C-alpha positions as CSV (number, residue, x, y, z in Angstrom):
1,M,-135.3,-73.0,-279.2
2,N,-132.2,-71.1,-278.3
3,R,-130.2,-69.6,-281.2
4,G,-131.9,-72.0,-283.6
5,R,-130.6,-75.1,-281.9
6,P,-133.1,-78.0,-281.7
7,F,-134.1,-79.7,-278.6
8,D,-132.0,-82.7,-279.5
9,Y,-128.8,-80.6,-279.4
10,F,-129.3,-79.7,-275.8
11,Y,-130.3,-83.3,-274.9
12,R,-127.1,-84.7,-276.4
13,F,-124.5,-81.9,-275.8
14,G,-125.9,-79.5,-273.3
15,A,-126.1,-79.4,-269.5
16,Q,-129.5,-79.7,-267.8
17,F,-129.6,-76.0,-267.0
18,E,-128.9,-75.0,-270.6
19,L,-131.8,-77.0,-271.7
20,E,-134.0,-75.5,-269.0
21,E,-132.9,-72.0,-269.9
22,A,-133.6,-72.5,-273.6
23,V,-137.0,-74.0,-273.0
24,A,-137.9,-71.3,-270.5
25,G,-136.8,-68.5,-273.0
26,W,-138.8,-70.1,-275.8
27,L,-141.9,-70.5,-273.6
28,R,-141.7,-66.8,-272.4
29,G,-141.5,-65.8,-276.1
30,Q,-144.6,-67.9,-276.9
31,I,-146.5,-66.5,-273.9
32,A,-145.6,-62.9,-274.9
33,Q,-146.8,-63.5,-278.4
34,I,-150.1,-65.0,-277.2
35,E,-150.6,-62.1,-274.8
36,Q,-150.1,-59.6,-277.6
37,Q,-152.7,-61.4,-279.7
38,L,-155.1,-61.4,-276.8
39,A,-154.5,-57.7,-276.0
40,S,-155.4,-56.8,-279.6
41,S,-158.7,-58.6,-279.1
42,T,-161.9,-56.7,-278.4
43,D,-163.1,-59.2,-275.8
44,P,-162.8,-57.5,-272.4
45,L,-162.5,-60.8,-270.6
46,L,-159.4,-61.7,-272.6
47,E,-157.9,-58.4,-271.8
48,Q,-158.4,-59.0,-268.1
49,R,-156.6,-62.3,-268.4
50,V,-153.6,-60.6,-270.0
51,E,-153.5,-58.1,-267.2
52,F,-153.7,-61.0,-264.6
53,S,-150.9,-62.8,-266.4
54,K,-148.7,-59.7,-266.1
55,L,-149.4,-59.5,-262.3
56,A,-148.5,-63.1,-261.9
57,E,-145.0,-62.4,-263.3
58,T,-144.2,-60.1,-260.4
């Protein structure tokens, strides 16, 4: 999660928006990592999905 804090920390001590920001940041990082793995693949269909994902962000 955020700065090495576990989910439980935000549940007990953080505000709702802090938890949401931490989860969203973690999820963006996971998505970026998966997209990088897909981009290095030789499968053209997977590469198209990565491009589509980038378009969806805008």
